[in-house]
N, C-alpha and C positions, 0 to 999 in steps of 0.2 A: 506543343508542352503536354506532358503527362508527367501526375505525381503519384509517386511509388513509395510507398511505406516499406521499411525493411527493418524485420528482429531477429534475435535468435531463434528464439520460441516464441511460438502462439499457439496458450495452453487455457485448456479449458480455466474458468474463475479465477482466471490470474491476474491481477490489477492491471499490467503493463500490455499483458494481452487484450481488455477490455479497453485502454484507454485508445489500443492500435483501432483496434472494431468502432469503438464511437467516433474517434477521429475520420473513418472512411468514410460515414453517412455525410459525414459536414461536407468534405470535400468535393462529396459528390452533389451535397445541394450546392456547393458554388460553381454547379458546372465545368467542372476537371473530371477527365478521366481520370482513374486511379485506382489499387490494386497493390494487396498485404501479400508478399516475400516473406519467406521465413526460411530458417535449415532444418527444423521438425515441428511440425504441425499437428495439437491433437487430433485422436479420430471421435472423440465426443463432440469436436466441431462442427457444424453444420457445413455441410459435402462447399467445397464453392468459397469457405471464407480465405481460403492463402491460397498459391501458389508455393513450389519448393524455389527457393535459391536460384537452383540451378536454371530455370525459367525465364528469369527476368530478361525483359529485351535488349533492343542493345541500347545505347541512352545515348541522347547528344546535350548540346549545352545547354538547353535551357530545359529540360526535364531540372525534376527535384527531384533525391529522395529527401523520405523524412524519417531517422536511423534514429529508432528508439536505443537508447544505450543503456544497459542493465547487470551485465556481467559479463564473464572472458568466454571471447570467441573468434575466430578468425575474421569474423565482418567486419572487429576495428582494425583492422591492418586493406581487409579489401578493399572499403569505401574508398580508400585515399584511390582509391586507383580507378575510380569511374569517374568520368568525365561525361560531370552536368553539376547541377548544383544539391550542393550536401545542407540540408538543415539535422542539427542533434535535439531530438528530446531526452533529456538527459532525467532519468529517475535516481542517476547515485546508484553505488557496489557500498556492499557490507564491507566492510576492513576482514581481512581476513584470520586475526589473529581470534576474532570471534567462536573461526569453524575449527581452532589449527588441534585441542584437544579429542573433539571427536570425528572429524572428514579431510584426509589430505587432502581428496578430490574437491571438496567443495572449497577448499582454504587454498587451493589453489587456483579453481578458476575466476575466484575473485580476486588473487593476485593478479591476474592476467590479464582482468579486468581491468583494474585501475591502471597495468601499463597500457594498456589496451589506449585506457582515455587518456593519460595524458600527450601517449602517441599523435591523439587526434587533435590536440590543442592548437595546431595551425593549418590546420587540414578539411575544417569545418569553415562553409558562410556565417551561420546566424544558430544558436541555441536555447531552445525552448527549456528552462528545467522548469519540475514542478514545485518547486518551491523556494522559496529565498534560501534555504539554505542549502542546494544544488547549486543553485549558483555560484552563492562565493563557494563553494566546492571548486569550481569549475577554473574562477578567479584566481583557487590558488593552485588548482594545476600548470594556469599559467594563462588561457584562454582569453585571445585581446577581441574574438569576434563582439556583436550584437549580441547581448542575455536578456532574454525576458521571461519573465516568470508565466506561469499558463499552465495551472492546475490540474489535475487529472480532472477529465472531463469522462461524470458516473452518472449513468443511467437510472436517474429515480427513481421513473415510472417500472423498473423492475423492482423497486420496491414496494410498490402499489398487488404489487402478485398475492395469491391468498397462503397463507404461510402452515406449513404441517398441522394438522390440528391432535394430530396423533403426540409432538412433540408439547404441545402449547397443556394437553391434558394431564402428559407425563408429569410436568415442574410446575403445573399452578398448582401447587401440594398446600403453600403456607408457608414455605421456606422463603429464606430471602436469599437471591439468585443471582449471584457475581458472575460476569462473564469477561473473556477478552478472547475474540478474536486475532487472530493470525499463524501462519505456517510453526510448525513446534518445533524451535529454532535457538542457539543459545545465543543472538543479539536482540531475539526476542526477550528474554529473563523469563521464560515461563515458571523460572525457581524463583524469585522476586514475586510473582503474584500468589504463588504457593503457600506464600512465609507469612506474606504479610495475612491472607486467605487464615490461615493457621491462628494470627496473633487474633484477628477479627472474632474468628466461633469461637477459642479459646476465652476472651475478655467482654464480648458486648452480645455475639449471637450462634450460642450453640445450632439453632436452628434455621441454619445457613450451606449455600452449598456454591459451588464453587465449577464453571464449566470452560474450558478450554478447549474452542472449536478453533482445530483446523488440524492437515496429514501431517506425519513426520517423513514422509520418503526420506529415505536419503540421510534423514536425522535419527534413525533409530535409536541411536547410540545414547544421543543426549535426550530421548526418550523414554529409553529403560531408565537413568538414570531418575529424571522426575520420579517417575513411577518408586524409586528407592529411597528416594527422597520422602516421599509421603509416606509410604511404609516402615519408616526410620522415622518418623514422626508421630507416627499411628494414627492420623487424620481420615477423617473416614468424610464422604457424601465430596470428593471430585470426579468428578465427566469429564472424559474423554473421549466426544464424539468419531472425532477421527477428519475424514475429510468428506463431507457430506453432501447430502444435493437443497439445490439453493430453497427452497420451498424453506426446507427444516432449520436452517443456516436467520432464514427471517421472522420466524420458529422462534427462535433460543434468543433474538433480539428481541422482540414483544414480552417473552417472560424477564426479560433482565431487570433488574433493580437498578446496576452498578454496572459501570465498563471500568475495568481497576488495566489500565496497560503498563509496566515497569520498565518496558524495550528501553535501549539503548545504542538502539540505531535505525533509524528510520527515514528514507527522505521524504516521503507525503503522511505515509500512514492512512489510507485509505477507510478503514474499521474504523476509525475514529471518524470520521463523516456520516461514517451509519449508523454510528452509536446516536449521533446528533439526531439524524436523521428519526430513527426511533422515539426521540425525547430521551433515554437511556441517559443519566448523569454521567460525565466521565469523570476518570479521578484518575490520572496521569502523571508520570515521574517524567520531568523535565531534559531531557535531553534530543541531540540531535534539531529535526522539524518538527516538533508534535507543540511547542506552544504555539510558531505559527502555527501549524492548522489548523490548533484550538482557536486559534485569533482571538483570546478573551473569557472563550467560552471554557466549562467543564473548570477542575477544582487541581491545579496545576501544582505538582510536590517539587519542592529545591533540593529536598535529597531521599532517600532510602529508610527512613530506619524505619521498620516493619510493624512496631507498635503504634508509633505513632500515624503510620498510616494506615492500619486499621480503628485509630480511633477518628478519621477523615470519616472512614467509609459510614463508620454508625453514624456520627450527622450527620452524611447525606441522606443516610434510608429514614433520619429520626427526624429528624429535623426540617421542616414542610417547608418555612417560610425559604431557607437556605439552598433546599433543592426546587423549588418555583424558579429560582433567582436565578441556579445554573440552567437549569431548563427555556430560563427565557434570553440569556448572553450564548446559550448555543443557539437556540433558533436562528439569533440575530446572525451569526457567524456564517448559517449554514444558508445563510440568501447566497453569500459571497460567490458557493461552488454552482449556483442555480446551474441547469444544463444551461439556459438558455446566456447568462452571462457570462460562462467560459466558452462557449459557442461563439458567440460574438467577440472575442474575445481572439480567441485564434485566428478567425475571419476576417477581422482589422491587423492581426501577425502575419499573417501567411498572404493580405494582400500588399501590404506594405513591403515584403518581404519579396513579392513578387512582381510591383512594382520598381523594387530598387530606391524605397525610400528610407530603408531602415539602413542606416551605416557607422560601422566603428567607428 
């Protein structure tokens, strides 16, 4: 028996890809032969990280495909024809309406993904959803196979690496630094982050800065609209570092005073966990999987009134007791995402499935 992971793209720095790479190590530790196969493989990854789908060997009924579903791809339909046991790792698919105004291609890709996910509802044997929100999404699509929740396996050891001193020196200037980390994309609602920052800077703290970490490849129209919005507000101190090196990402978390998330669709949201790891208090809008990932940590916003959000930010920055309590709650929640905890859950789920103990 062999266990193969399958996904459309193995990308550098991508949460889904990082999850696949982390799970591969665990599967090997369990003593199973395993490899990752993808339609496209990022050249920045170490050689041998994965093989192209065309090289997927002949499968037998005892083999297992661990399929990471997060987008539209022909693999959603090809999987159904594979003669093996099928386990889906569901990362969620962004609703296409978020992209319709900015990219027909992106919107169509998401629509194809949702159609593919629905198609597979009765064609997989078992699902691992990375959040309870995602589990409920599968149930709404008609999945009746066993479904367990397994958060993304995050390699926290990597976060202990040395951050960029250049970034730390540049932004350790007495300013209050608000950050949001995530791809520049309409579902992330960076415009709402910008508006809340505008009110915070205007009414509470002129000596403040907003750093929006993330690349905008494929979302250039949305990115330029954000820049136009900033110009229309005559707002200063908004920084777009772009898609940056890992040591720079670490540095931005190091200098951050608040992590502000206004996203309207997340299947899990790894950056929230990263912020918690660095003891950056999280202020986040309650949407999709956000509350589930926070798990009682952070400060959860029930609406998006930018003036009220600015007031919350100011309270978190200035009220030391509140800040301390938020960080304490975040540290407690972070323990649930400990690498050993998630690894043990995965081993239990996979062993149970392999041995036929997980029934629908």
